PAZAPA-4460 file (N, C-alpha, C; in steps of 0.05 Angstrom, whole numbers, plus 32768, in hexadecimal, padded with zeros to 4 digits):
% residues 221
    n_x    n_y    n_z   ca_x   ca_y   ca_z    c_x    c_y    c_z   seq   type   mol
   79F3   888B   7E40   79F3   88A6   7E33   79FB   88BB   7E47     1      M     A
   7A11   88CA   7E41   7A19   88DF   7E52   7A13   88FA   7E45     2      V     A
   7A00   8909   7E50   79F6   8922   7E46   79EB   8933   7E5C     3      E     A
   79F5   894C   7E5E   79EB   895D   7E75   79D0   8969   7E6F     4      D     A
   79C6   896A   7E56   79AC   8973   7E50   7996   895D   7E54     5      D     A
   7986   8960   7E6A   7975   894B   7E71   7960   8947   7E5B     6      A     A
   7957   895B   7E4C   7943   8958   7E37   794E   8946   7E20     7      N     A
   7967   894B   7E1A   7972   893B   7E04   7976   891D   7E0E     8      V     A
   797F   8919   7E28   7981   88FF   7E32   7967   88F0   7E2F     9      R     A
   7952   88FC   7E39   7936   88EF   7E38   792E   88E8   7E1D    10      R     A
   7933   88FC   7E0A   792A   88F7   7DEE   7939   88E0   7DE2    11      L     A
   7953   88DF   7DE5   7963   88C9   7DD9   795C   88AF   7DE7    12      V     A
   795B   88AE   7E01   7954   8897   7E10   7939   888B   7E07    13      A     A
   7926   889D   7E03   790A   8893   7DFB   790C   8885   7DE0    14      A     A
   791A   8892   7DCD   791C   8886   7DB3   792B   886C   7DB3    15      Y     A
   7940   886A   7DC2   7950   8852   7DC1   7942   883B   7DD2    16      L     A
   7934   8841   7DE8   7927   882E   7DF6   7910   8822   7DE5    17      E     A
   7903   8832   7DD6   78ED   8828   7DC5   78F7   8814   7DB1    18      R     A
   7911   8817   7DA9   791D   8802   7D97   7928   87EA   7DA4    19      E     A
   7926   87E9   7DBF   792E   87D1   7DCE   7949   87D3   7DDC    20      G     A
   7955   87EB   7DDC   796E   87EF   7DEA   796A   87F7   7E07    21      Y     A
   797D   87EE   7E17   797E   87F8   7E33   7990   8810   7E35    22      E     A
   7986   8826   7E40   7996   883F   7E41   799D   8846   7E5F    23      V     A
   79B5   884B   7E64   79BF   8854   7E7D   79C7   8872   7E7A    24      I     A
   79BD   8883   7E8B   79C3   88A0   7E87   79D4   88AB   7E9D    25      E     A
   79E4   88C0   7E95   79F4   88CF   7EA8   79F4   88EC   7E9F    26      A     A
   79F5   88FE   7EB3   79F3   891A   7EAD   7A0D   8928   7EAC    27      A     A
   7A23   891C   7EB5   7A3D   8927   7EB5   7A53   8914   7EB0    28      D     A
   7A6B   891F   7EA8   7A7F   890C   7E9E   7A89   88F7   7EB3    29      G     A
   7A8D   88FF   7ECC   7A98   88EE   7EE0   7A86   88D6   7EE5    30      R     A
   7A6B   88DD   7EE9   7A58   88C9   7EEE   7A54   88B7   7ED5    31      N     A
   7A57   88C4   7EBE   7A54   88B4   7EA4   7A6B   889F   7EA2    32      G     A
   7A83   88A7   7EAA   7A9A   8893   7EA9   7A95   887D   7EBE    33      L     A
   7A8B   8885   7ED5   7A85   8870   7EEA   7A70   885D   7EDF    34      V     A
   7A5B   8866   7ED4   7A45   8855   7EC9   7A51   8844   7EB3    35      E     A
   7A62   8850   7EA2   7A6D   8840   7E8C   7A7E   8829   7E95    36      A     A
   7A8E   882E   7EAB   7A9E   8819   7EB7   7A8F   8804   7EC6    37      E     A
   7A78   880D   7ED0   7A66   87FB   7EE1   7A57   87E8   7ECF    38      R     A
   7A4A   87F3   7EBA   7A37   87E3   7EA9   7A44   87D9   7E90    39      H     A
   7A5B   87E3   7E88   7A69   87DA   7E71   7A55   87D9   7E59    40      L     A
   7A49   87F0   7E51   7A36   87F1   7E3B   7A44   87EB   7E1F    41      P     A
   7A32   87E1   7E0C   7A3E   87DB   7DF2   7A43   87F5   7DE2    42      D     A
   7A35   880A   7DEA   7A39   8824   7DDA   7A35   883B   7DEC    43      L     A
   7A45   8850   7DE9   7A42   8868   7DF9   7A3B   8880   7DE6    44      L     A
   7A27   8890   7DEF   7A21   88A9   7DE2   7A2A   88BF   7DF4    45      I     A
   7A3D   88D0   7DEA   7A49   88E3   7DFB   7A48   8900   7DEF    46      L     A
   7A40   8913   7E00   7A43   892F   7DF8   7A62   8934   7DFB    47      D     A
   7A6A   894A   7DEE   7A86   8952   7DF1   7A8A   8965   7E0A    48      L     A
   7A7A   8977   7E0C   7A7B   898A   7E23   7A6B   8981   7E3B    49      M     A
   7A78   8976   7E4F   7A6A   896A   7E66   7A76   8975   7E80    50      L     A
   7A66   8977   7E93   7A71   897F   7EAF   7A84   896A   7EBA    51      P     A
   7A9B   8970   7EC4   7AAB   895D   7ED2   7ABF   8950   7EC0    52      G     A
   7AB7   8945   7EA9   7AC8   8935   7E97   7ABD   8938   7E7B    53      L     A
   7ACD   893E   7E69   7AC3   8941   7E4D   7ABD   8927   7E3F    54      S     A
   7AAD   8928   7E2A   7AA6   8910   7E1C   7ABE   8904   7E10    55      G     A
   7AD3   8912   7E07   7AEB   8908   7DFB   7AFC   88F9   7E11    56      L     A
   7AFC   8905   7E2A   7B0A   88F7   7E3F   7AFE   88DD   7E46    57      E     A
   7AE2   88DC   7E46   7AD5   88C3   7E4B   7ADB   88AF   7E35    58      I     A
   7ADB   88B7   7E1B   7AE0   88A7   7E05   7AFC   889A   7E07    59      A     A
   7B0F   88AA   7E0C   7B2B   88A1   7E0F   7B2F   888D   7E24    60      R     A
   7B22   8891   7E3C   7B25   887F   7E52   7B17   8864   7E4E    61      K     A
   7AFF   8865   7E41   7AF1   884D   7E3A   7AFF   883D   7E25    62      V     A
   7B08   884B   7E10   7B16   883C   7DFA   7B30   8830   7E03    63      K     A
   7B3D   883C   7E18   7B56   8831   7E22   7B51   8815   7E2F    64      A     A
   7B39   880E   7E38   7B33   87F7   7E46   7B24   87E2   7E35    65      K     A
   7B14   87EB   7E23   7B03   87D9   7E13   7AF9   87E7   7DFB    66      R     A
   7AF0   87D7   7DE9   7AE8   87E2   7DCE   7AC9   87E5   7DCC    67      D     A
   7ABE   87F7   7DDD   7AA2   87FD   7DDC   7A9E   8811   7DC5    68      A     A
   7A87   8811   7DB9   7A80   8825   7DA4   7A79   883F   7DB0    69      A     A
   7A82   8855   7DA4   7A7E   886F   7DAF   7A74   8881   7D9A    70      I     A
   7A5C   888F   7DA0   7A4F   88A2   7D8F   7A51   88BD   7D9D    71      L     A
   7A5C   88D1   7D90   7A5C   88EC   7D9B   7A43   88FC   7D91    72      I     A
   7A35   8908   7DA5   7A1C   8917   7D9D   7A20   8932   7DAA    73      L     A
   7A27   8946   7D99   7A2E   8961   7DA3   7A26   8976   7D91    74      T     A
   7A26   898F   7D9B   7A20   89A6   7D89   7A3A   89B1   7D7E    75      S     A
   7A50   89A6   7D85   7A6A   89B0   7D79   7A70   899E   7D60    76      R     A
   7A6C   89AB   7D4A   7A71   899D   7D31   7A8A   89A5   7D20    77      G     A
   7A9A   89B6   7D2C   7AB0   89C0   7D1E   7AC5   89A8   7D16    78      E     A
   7AD2   89AC   7D01   7AE3   8996   7CF6   7AF7   898C   7D0B    79      E     A
   7B02   899F   7D1B   7B16   8996   7D2E   7B0A   8986   7D44    80      E     A
   7AF2   898B   7D4C   7AE2   897C   7D60   7ADE   8960   7D55    81      D     A
   7AD7   895E   7D3C   7AD0   8944   7D32   7AE9   8932   7D2F    82      V     A
   7AFF   893F   7D27   7B19   8931   7D24   7B22   8929   7D3F    83      L     A
   7B20   893A   7D53   7B29   8933   7D6E   7B1A   891B   7D79    84      A     A
   7AFF   891A   7D73   7AEF   8903   7D7A   7AF9   88E9   7D6F    85      G     A
   7AFD   88E9   7D54   7B07   88D0   7D48   7B22   88C9   7D52    86      F     A
   7B33   88DC   7D58   7B4F   88D5   7D62   7B4C   88C8   7D7D    87      E     A
   7B36   88D0   7D8C   7B33   88C3   7DA7   7B25   88A8   7DA5    88      A     A
   7B20   889F   7D8D   7B14   8884   7D8B   7AF7   8884   7D87    89      G     A
   7AEA   889B   7D84   7ACE   889C   7D7F   7AC7   8890   7D64    90      V     A
   7AAF   8881   7D65   7AA7   8873   7D4D   7A94   8883   7D3A    91      D     A
   7A85   8895   7D46   7A73   88A6   7D36   7A6F   88C1   7D44    92      D     A
   7A64   88D4   7D34   7A62   88F0   7D3E   7A49   88FC   7D31    93      Y     A
   7A38   8905   7D43   7A1F   8910   7D3A   7A1B   892C   7D48    94      L     A
   7A15   8940   7D38   7A13   895C   7D45   79F5   8963   7D49    95      T     A
   79F2   8974   7D5D   79D7   897F   7D65   79D2   8998   7D53    96      K     A
   79BA   899E   7D4C   79A1   898D   7D51   79A2   8975   7D40    97      P     A
   7995   895F   7D49   7997   8944   7D3B   797B   8939   7D39    98      F     A
   7978   8926   7D27   7961   8914   7D24   7963   88FD   7D36    99      S     A
   7950   88F9   7D49   7951   88E0   7D5A   7950   88C7   7D49   100      P     A
   7943   88C7   7D33   7941   88B1   7D22   795C   88A9   7D16   101      K     A
   796A   88BE   7D0F   7985   88BB   7D02   7998   88B1   7D19   102      V     A
   7996   88BB   7D31   79A5   88B0   7D46   79A1   8895   7D4C   103      L     A
   7989   888B   7D4C   7982   886E   7D50   798F   885E   7D3A   104      V     A
   798E   8868   7D21   799A   885B   7D0B   79B8   885A   7D0F   105      A     A
   79C4   886E   7D19   79E2   886D   7D1E   79E9   8858   7D34   106      R     A
   79D9   8859   7D49   79DD   8845   7D5E   79DA   8827   7D54   107      V     A
   79C5   8823   7D44   79C1   8809   7D39   79D9   8801   7D27   108      R     A
   79E2   8813   7D17   79F8   880E   7D05   7A12   8808   7D13   109      A     A
   7A18   8817   7D29   7A30   8811   7D3A   7A2E   87F6   7D46   110      L     A
   7A17   87EF   7D51   7A15   87D5   7D60   7A13   87BE   7D4B   111      L     A
   7A07   87C3   7D34   7A08   87AE   7D20   7A25   87A7   7D18   112      N     A
   7A35   87BD   7D14   7A51   87BB   7D0D   7A60   87AA   7D21   113      R     A
   7A58   87AC   7D3B   7A65   879D   7D51   7A58   8783   7D56   114      A     A
   7A43   877B   7D44   7A37   8762   7D48   7A23   8760   7D5F   115      G     A
   7A19   8777   7D67   7A06   877A   7D7E   79ED   8785   7D75   116      L     A
   79D6   8779   7D80   79BB   8783   7D79   79AB   8780   7D94   117      M     A
   7999   8794   7D99   7988   8792   7DB1   7975   877B   7DAD   118      P     A
   796D   876F   7DC4   795B   8758   7DC2   7941   875F   7DB7   119      S     A
   7939   8779   7DBA   791D   8780   7DB0   791D   878B   7D94   120      G     A
   7934   878C   7D85   7935   8798   7D6B   792E   8784   7D57   121      S     A
   7926   878F   7D40   791F   877E   7D29   7935   877C   7D16   122      D     A
   793A   8764   7D0B   794E   8761   7CF6   7942   8759   7CDC   123      D     A
   7925   8759   7CDC   7918   8753   7CC3   78FF   8763   7CC2   124      R     A
   78FB   8772   7CAD   78E2   8782   7CA8   78D3   8779   7C90   125      F     A
   78B8   8778   7C93   78A7   876F   7C7E   7890   8783   7C7C   126      T     A
   7890   8792   7C64   787A   87A5   7C60   7874   87A6   7C43   127      H     A
   785A   87A7   7C3D   7851   87AD   7C22   785E   879A   7C0D   128      A     A
   7861   8780   7C14   786B   876D   7C00   7888   876C   7BFF   129      G     A
   7897   877C   7C0F   78B4   877C   7C11   78BD   8770   7C2B   130      I     A
   78D0   875E   7C29   78DD   8753   7C42   78FB   8759   7C41   131      S     A
   7904   8765   7C56   7921   876D   7C58   792C   8761   7C70   132      L     A
   7943   8752   7C6C   7952   8745   7C83   796B   8754   7C87   133      D     A
   796E   8761   7C9E   7984   8772   7CA5   799E   8761   7CA8   134      V     A
   799C   874A   7CB2   79B6   873A   7CB7   79BF   872E   7C9E   135      R     A
   79AF   8723   7C8C   79B9   8718   7C73   79BA   872D   7C5D   136      T     A
   79AD   8743   7C61   79AD   8758   7C4D   79A0   874F   7C33   137      R     A
   798A   873E   7C36   797A   8734   7C1F   7960   8742   7C1F   138      Q     A
   7956   8747   7C07   793C   8753   7C03   792B   8743   7BF1   139      V     A
   7911   873E   7BF8   78FD   8730   7BE7   78E8   8744   7BE1   140      E     A
   78DF   8745   7BC8   78C9   8756   7BBF   78B4   8745   7BB3   141      V     A
   789D   8743   7BBF   7887   8730   7BB7   7890   8714   7BB3   142      D     A
   78A2   870B   7BC5   78AA   86F0   7BC2   78C4   86EA   7BB1   143      G     A
   78CF   86FE   7BA6   78E6   86FA   7B94   78FE   870A   7B9F   144      R     A
   7917   86FE   7B9D   792D   870C   7BA8   7935   8721   7B94   145      M     A
   793E   8738   7B9F   7949   874D   7B8F   7964   8755   7B98   146      V     A
   7974   875F   7B87   7991   8765   7B8C   7991   8784   7B90   147      D     A
   799A   878D   7BA7   799C   87AA   7BAC   79BA   87B0   7BB1   148      L     A
   79C1   87C9   7BAA   79DB   87D2   7BB2   79DB   87D7   7BD1   149      T     A
   79F3   87DB   7BDD   79F5   87E1   7BFA   79E5   87F8   7C01   150      A     A
   79E8   880E   7BF0   79D8   8826   7BF6   79BC   8822   7BF5   151      T     A
   79B2   8814   7BE0   7996   8810   7BDC   798A   8800   7BF2   152      E     A
   799A   87EB   7BFB   7990   87DB   7C13   798D   87EC   7C2C   153      F     A
   79A1   87FC   7C31   79A1   880D   7C49   798B   8821   7C49   154      D     A
   7986   882C   7C32   7971   883F   7C2D   7956   8832   7C32   155      L     A
   7951   881B   7C26   7939   880D   7C2B   7936   8805   7C4A   156      L     A
   794A   87FE   7C55   794A   87F7   7C72   793F   880E   7C83   157      R     A
   794B   8825   7C7F   7944   883D   7C8E   7927   8842   7C8B   158      V     A
   791E   8841   7C72   7901   8847   7C6C   78EE   8832   7C78   159      L     A
   78F5   8818   7C76   78E5   8803   7C81   78E4   8800   7C9F   160      M     A
   78FA   880A   7CAB   78FA   8809   7CC9   78E5   881B   7CD5   161      E     A
   78DC   882F   7CC6   78C7   8841   7CD1   78B2   8847   7CBA   162      H     A
   78A3   8832   7CB3   7891   8837   7C9E   787C   884E   7CA4   163      P     A
   7877   885E   7C8F   7866   8876   7C92   7873   888F   7C9C   164      G     A
   788C   888D   7CA7   789B   88A3   7CB0   78A6   88B3   7C97   165      W     A
   78A6   88CD   7C99   78B0   88DD   7C84   78CE   88E4   7C8B   166      V     A
   78E0   88DC   7C78   78FE   88E4   7C7C   7905   88F9   7C68   167      F     A
   7914   890D   7C72   7920   8920   7C5F   7937   8913   7C51   168      T     A
   793F   891E   7C3B   7955   8912   7C2D   7970   8911   7C3E   169      R     A
   7973   8926   7C4F   798B   8926   7C61   798A   8911   7C74   170      E     A
   7972   890B   7C80   796F   88F6   7C94   7976   88DB   7C88   171      Q     A
   796B   88D7   7C6F   7970   88BD   7C62   798E   88B9   7C5D   172      L     A
   799C   88CF   7C53   79B7   88CB   7C4D   79C7   88C6   7C67   173      L     A
   79BF   88D3   7C7C   79CD   88CF   7C96   79C7   88B2   7C9F   174      E     A
   79AF   88A9   7C9C   79A8   888E   7CA4   79B7   8879   7C95   175      G     A
   79BC   887E   7C7B   79C9   886C   7C6B   79E6   886C   7C6E   176      V     A
   79F3   8883   7C6E   7A10   8886   7C71   7A1A   8883   7C8C   177      T     A
   7A09   888A   7CA1   7A12   8889   7CBD   7A1F   88A2   7CC6   178      G     A
   7A21   88B8   7CB6   7A2B   88D1   7CC0   7A20   88E7   7CB3   179      Y     A
   7A22   8900   7CBE   7A16   8917   7CB4   7A20   891C   7C97   180      S     A
   7A0C   8923   7C86   7A12   8925   7C68   7A17   8942   7C62   181      F     A
   7A2B   8948   7C54   7A30   8963   7C4A   7A32   8962   7C2C   182      I     A
   7A22   8971   7C1E   7A22   8971   7C02   7A06   8972   7BF7   183      G     A
   7A02   8968   7BDE   79E8   8969   7BD1   79D7   8950   7BDA   184      D     A
   79C3   8955   7BE9   79B2   8940   7BF4   79A0   8934   7BDF   185      S     A
   799F   8941   7BC8   7990   8937   7BB2   799A   891D   7BA6   186      R     A
   79B3   8915   7BAD   79BD   88FC   7BA4   79AB   88E6   7BAD   187      T     A
   799C   88EA   7BC4   798A   88D4   7BCE   7975   88CE   7BBA   188      I     A
   796D   88E2   7BA9   7958   88DE   7B95   7960   88C9   7B81   189      D     A
   797B   88C8   7B79   7985   88B4   7B67   7983   8899   7B72   190      V     A
   798B   8896   7B8C   7989   887B   7B99   796C   8872   7B9C   191      H     A
   7959   8885   7BA3   793E   887E   7BA5   7933   8874   7B8B   192      V     A
   793B   8883   7B75   7932   887B   7B5A   793B   8860   7B53   193      G     A
   7954   8859   7B58   795E   883D   7B52   7950   8829   7B62   194      N     A
   794B   882F   7B7C   793E   881C   7B8E   7922   8817   7B85   195      L     A
   7914   882B   7B7D   78F8   8828   7B73   78F7   8814   7B5A   196      R     A
   790A   8816   7B4A   790B   8804   7B33   790C   87E7   7B3A   197      K     A
   7914   87E2   7B52   7919   87C6   7B5B   7903   87BD   7B6F   198      K     A
   78F4   87CF   7B7B   78E1   87C7   7B8F   78C5   87CF   7B87   199      V     A
   78C1   87E0   7B74   78A7   87EA   7B6D   789D   87DC   7B54   200      E     A
   7882   87D6   7B52   7878   87CB   7B3B   7878   87DF   7B25   201      E     A
   7872   87F9   7B2B   7874   880E   7B17   7886   8824   7B24   202      D     A
   789E   8826   7B1E   78B0   883B   7B2A   78A7   8857   7B25   203      P     A
   7898   885C   7B0F   788F   8878   7B09   7879   887F   7B1C   204      V     A
   7868   886B   7B24   7852   8871   7B37   7856   885E   7B4F   205      Q     A
   786B   8864   7B5F   7870   8852   7B76   785C   8852   7B8C   206      P     A
   7857   883A   7B96   7844   8838   7BAE   7851   8834   7BC7   207      K     A
   786A   882A   7BC7   7879   8823   7BDF   7889   883B   7BE9   208      R     A
   789B   8843   7BD8   78AD   8859   7BE0   78A2   8872   7BD4   209      I     A
   7896   8881   7BE5   7887   8899   7BDA   7896   88B3   7BDF   210      Q     A
   7893   88C7   7BCD   789F   88E0   7BD0   788C   88F2   7BE0   211      T     A
   7896   88FF   7BF3   7886   8914   7C02   7892   892F   7BF9   212      V     A
   7882   893D   7BEA   788A   8953   7BDC   7895   8969   7BEF   213      R     A
   78AC   8974   7BE9   78B8   8988   7BF8   78C6   897E   7C12   214      G     A
   78C4   8964   7C18   78CF   895A   7C30   78E4   8943   7C29   215      V     A
   78DA   892D   7C20   78EC   8915   7C1A   78DC   88FD   7C12   216      G     A
   78E0   88E7   7C21   78D3   88CE   7C1A   78C9   88BF   7C32   217      Y     A
   78B7   88AC   7C2C   78AD   8899   7C41   78A8   887F   7C35   218      R     A
   78A6   886A   7C46   789D   884F   7C3D   7882   884C   7C44   219      F     A
   7872   884B   7C30   7854   884A   7C35   7849   882C   7C37   220      Q     A
   783C   8826   7C4D   7830   880A   7C50   7814   880C   7C45   221      V     A
***
């Protein structure tokens, strides 16, 4: 992770290390490129505005040599900045302020796409009678297999990864789609309603996927 704000570096590193990832930190662009070439990380998290060398310059130099996943984490969210990032080979783009939980979900999605998982990460979650397998994308509810759409599966995965945590609709949409959502976040209510019909004994009075009034949803154990 190359970020000149020490507080942001420590926050992101703490969340990722808790999930089983090894994090190498750098505070400026030149040292960041040196560390990237020395350790050959599977994924880079780069700020755009860095002392010495910009995040886009690092992305171009790394992508020219190998196909590491790259996530831009920056306060610059203008359309031209996002397009410049993708043209440089960046895989994902997250703007500040950001949710650390969504960032972890983005990292996991990028590494899953590349076929990589940290040794300490879970690929199967079992809570409240539901068993979810990340690799096979299969879900069992009280011992029976249920068919979920791709969106329903990813929504359930985000909720089950952190049982008891309250997610806003925007956080859920970002965790499911993998990018910042612009539009009506209430569309998540439709997906939650459909998911409840498949995993709740009584969708009208759900016990697993609960509504937190005025905020969003949580998976209750």
